[in-house]
ZAMITOR-398464 format. One record per residue (C-alpha): residue number from 0; residue in one letter; x, y, z; chain. Coordinates in nm, 3 decimals, padded with zeros to 5 digits. Layout:
<num NUM	residu A	u X	v Y	w Z	chaine A>
...
***
This chain:
<num 0	residu M	u 06.334	v 10.814	w 08.963	chaine A>
<num 1	residu N	u 06.663	v 10.638	w 08.863	chaine A>
<num 2	residu V	u 06.689	v 10.308	w 09.056	chaine A>
<num 3	residu S	u 06.996	v 10.182	w 08.866	chaine A>
<num 4	residu G	u 07.228	v 10.343	w 09.121	chaine A>
<num 5	residu I	u 07.040	v 10.159	w 09.401	chaine A>
<num 6	residu G	u 07.061	v 09.828	w 09.217	chaine A>
<num 7	residu S	u 07.435	v 09.882	w 09.164	chaine A>
<num 8	residu M	u 07.478	v 09.967	w 09.536	chaine A>
<num 9	residu L	u 07.294	v 09.657	w 09.648	chaine A>
<num 10	residu A	u 07.511	v 09.444	w 09.413	chaine A>
<num 11	residu Q	u 07.823	v 09.596	w 09.558	chaine A>
<num 12	residu M	u 07.706	v 09.532	w 09.906	chaine A>
<num 13	residu R	u 07.629	v 09.172	w 09.830	chaine A>
<num 14	residu S	u 07.967	v 09.132	w 09.664	chaine A>
<num 15	residu A	u 08.138	v 09.281	w 09.977	chaine A>
<num 16	residu M	u 07.943	v 09.050	w 10.200	chaine A>
<num 17	residu A	u 08.036	v 08.745	w 09.995	chaine A>
<num 18	residu V	u 08.405	v 08.841	w 10.007	chaine A>
<num 19	residu A	u 08.388	v 08.911	w 10.387	chaine A>
<num 20	residu Q	u 08.240	v 08.567	w 10.442	chaine A>
<num 21	residu G	u 08.528	v 08.399	w 10.262	chaine A>
<num 22	residu G	u 08.351	v 08.343	w 09.941	chaine A>
<num 23	residu V	u 08.413	v 08.477	w 09.598	chaine A>
<num 24	residu A	u 08.230	v 08.784	w 09.471	chaine A>
<num 25	residu P	u 07.976	v 08.688	w 09.207	chaine A>
<num 26	residu L	u 08.070	v 08.958	w 08.964	chaine A>
<num 27	residu S	u 08.402	v 09.092	w 09.099	chaine A>
<num 28	residu T	u 08.409	v 09.462	w 09.009	chaine A>
<num 29	residu S	u 08.662	v 09.549	w 09.295	chaine A>
<num 30	residu S	u 09.030	v 09.601	w 09.240	chaine A>
<num 31	residu T	u 09.135	v 09.305	w 09.451	chaine A>
<num 32	residu T	u 09.260	v 09.099	w 09.170	chaine A>
<num 33	residu G	u 09.591	v 08.935	w 09.223	chaine A>
<num 34	residu T	u 09.555	v 08.920	w 09.597	chaine A>
<num 35	residu T	u 09.654	v 08.551	w 09.627	chaine A>
<num 36	residu G	u 10.005	v 08.451	w 09.712	chaine A>
<num 37	residu P	u 10.212	v 08.173	w 09.549	chaine A>
<num 38	residu N	u 10.047	v 07.900	w 09.747	chaine A>
<num 39	residu G	u 09.695	v 08.028	w 09.697	chaine A>
<num 40	residu T	u 09.664	v 08.226	w 10.025	chaine A>
<num 41	residu T	u 09.521	v 08.579	w 10.042	chaine A>
<num 42	residu D	u 09.766	v 08.849	w 10.115	chaine A>
<num 43	residu F	u 09.619	v 09.071	w 10.393	chaine A>
<num 44	residu A	u 09.827	v 09.380	w 10.299	chaine A>
<num 45	residu T	u 09.709	v 09.365	w 09.937	chaine A>
<num 46	residu V	u 09.343	v 09.326	w 10.040	chaine A>
<num 47	residu L	u 09.377	v 09.613	w 10.293	chaine A>
<num 48	residu K	u 09.533	v 09.833	w 10.033	chaine A>
<num 49	residu A	u 09.262	v 09.749	w 09.777	chaine A>
<num 50	residu S	u 08.997	v 09.821	w 10.034	chaine A>
<num 51	residu L	u 09.145	v 10.168	w 10.118	chaine A>
<num 52	residu D	u 09.190	v 10.245	w 09.749	chaine A>
<num 53	residu G	u 08.827	v 10.160	w 09.689	chaine A>
<num 54	residu V	u 08.718	v 10.397	w 09.970	chaine A>
<num 55	residu A	u 08.933	v 10.672	w 09.836	chaine A>
<num 56	residu Q	u 08.794	v 10.606	w 09.483	chaine A>
<num 57	residu M	u 08.438	v 10.620	w 09.618	chaine A>
<num 58	residu Q	u 08.507	v 10.953	w 09.791	chaine A>
<num 59	residu N	u 08.666	v 11.096	w 09.484	chaine A>
<num 60	residu H	u 08.370	v 10.986	w 09.268	chaine A>
<num 61	residu A	u 08.123	v 11.140	w 09.512	chaine A>
<num 62	residu E	u 08.309	v 11.469	w 09.513	chaine A>
<num 63	residu S	u 08.320	v 11.483	w 09.131	chaine A>
<num 64	residu V	u 07.948	v 11.405	w 09.116	chaine A>
<num 65	residu Q	u 07.875	v 11.689	w 09.366	chaine A>
<num 66	residu Q	u 08.090	v 11.925	w 09.165	chaine A>
<num 67	residu A	u 07.918	v 11.829	w 08.841	chaine A>
<num 68	residu F	u 07.576	v 11.893	w 09.007	chaine A>
<num 69	residu V	u 07.682	v 12.226	w 09.158	chaine A>
<num 70	residu L	u 07.815	v 12.337	w 08.812	chaine A>
<num 71	residu G	u 07.476	v 12.257	w 08.660	chaine A>
<num 72	residu D	u 07.549	v 11.936	w 08.457	chaine A>
<num 73	residu N	u 07.213	v 11.808	w 08.327	chaine A>
<num 74	residu N	u 07.326	v 11.441	w 08.344	chaine A>
<num 75	residu V	u 07.363	v 11.452	w 08.719	chaine A>
<num 76	residu N	u 07.052	v 11.469	w 08.948	chaine A>
<num 77	residu L	u 07.025	v 11.532	w 09.318	chaine A>
<num 78	residu S	u 06.954	v 11.159	w 09.397	chaine A>
<num 79	residu D	u 07.276	v 11.052	w 09.224	chaine A>
<num 80	residu V	u 07.463	v 11.305	w 09.436	chaine A>
<num 81	residu M	u 07.307	v 11.183	w 09.761	chaine A>
<num 82	residu I	u 07.346	v 10.813	w 09.677	chaine A>
<num 83	residu N	u 07.712	v 10.856	w 09.598	chaine A>
<num 84	residu S	u 07.772	v 11.071	w 09.901	chaine A>
<num 85	residu Q	u 07.619	v 10.816	w 10.128	chaine A>
<num 86	residu K	u 07.800	v 10.523	w 09.966	chaine A>
<num 87	residu A	u 08.128	v 10.709	w 10.030	chaine A>
<num 88	residu N	u 08.026	v 10.786	w 10.392	chaine A>
<num 89	residu I	u 07.929	v 10.429	w 10.470	chaine A>
<num 90	residu A	u 08.253	v 10.306	w 10.320	chaine A>
<num 91	residu F	u 08.449	v 10.556	w 10.526	chaine A>
<num 92	residu Q	u 08.267	v 10.472	w 10.847	chaine A>
<num 93	residu T	u 08.323	v 10.103	w 10.786	chaine A>
<num 94	residu T	u 08.688	v 10.163	w 10.741	chaine A>
<num 95	residu V	u 08.699	v 10.363	w 11.066	chaine A>
<num 96	residu Q	u 08.524	v 10.081	w 11.260	chaine A>
<num 97	residu V	u 08.760	v 09.811	w 11.100	chaine A>
<num 98	residu R	u 09.054	v 10.029	w 11.215	chaine A>
<num 99	residu N	u 08.918	v 10.065	w 11.561	chaine A>
<num 100	residu K	u 08.873	v 09.683	w 11.586	chaine A>
<num 101	residu V	u 09.224	v 09.619	w 11.465	chaine A>
<num 102	residu I	u 09.361	v 09.867	w 11.721	chaine A>
<num 103	residu A	u 09.155	v 09.707	w 11.994	chaine A>
<num 104	residu A	u 09.277	v 09.360	w 11.895	chaine A>
<num 105	residu Y	u 09.635	v 09.479	w 11.883	chaine A>
<num 106	residu N	u 09.608	v 09.627	w 12.232	chaine A>
<num 107	residu D	u 09.461	v 09.307	w 12.371	chaine A>
<num 108	residu I	u 09.741	v 09.109	w 12.225	chaine A>
<num 109	residu M	u 09.999	v 09.348	w 12.365	chaine A>
<num 110	residu N	u 09.846	v 09.332	w 12.711	chaine A>
<num 111	residu M	u 09.844	v 08.954	w 12.726	chaine A>
<num 112	residu Q	u 10.075	v 08.788	w 12.982	chaine A>
<num 113	residu V	u 10.321	v 08.551	w 12.834	chaine A>
***
């Protein structure tokens, strides 16, 4: 059984958790480089775009691994296909939940009495 995929997934989850808590990822493998502005602040739009690009990249990778497995590539096994599919699914579901929270917060702000 190949556990390198699971170790990689755990490292990515720890990195995402560190970034979400305001820290710096230990081994930054994400594409969020250059997200700080001129005065050292983080640009929300850049972080959001990088996150969406990462989700799209995960989905594309999962799809390519699935296609390779279906075509009979000997370097791809079923566990790799399932792990990549679940990673892409979790990333997409997280994105949907973040979107729902942002919309709810926007609606709350718009309904406030001034």
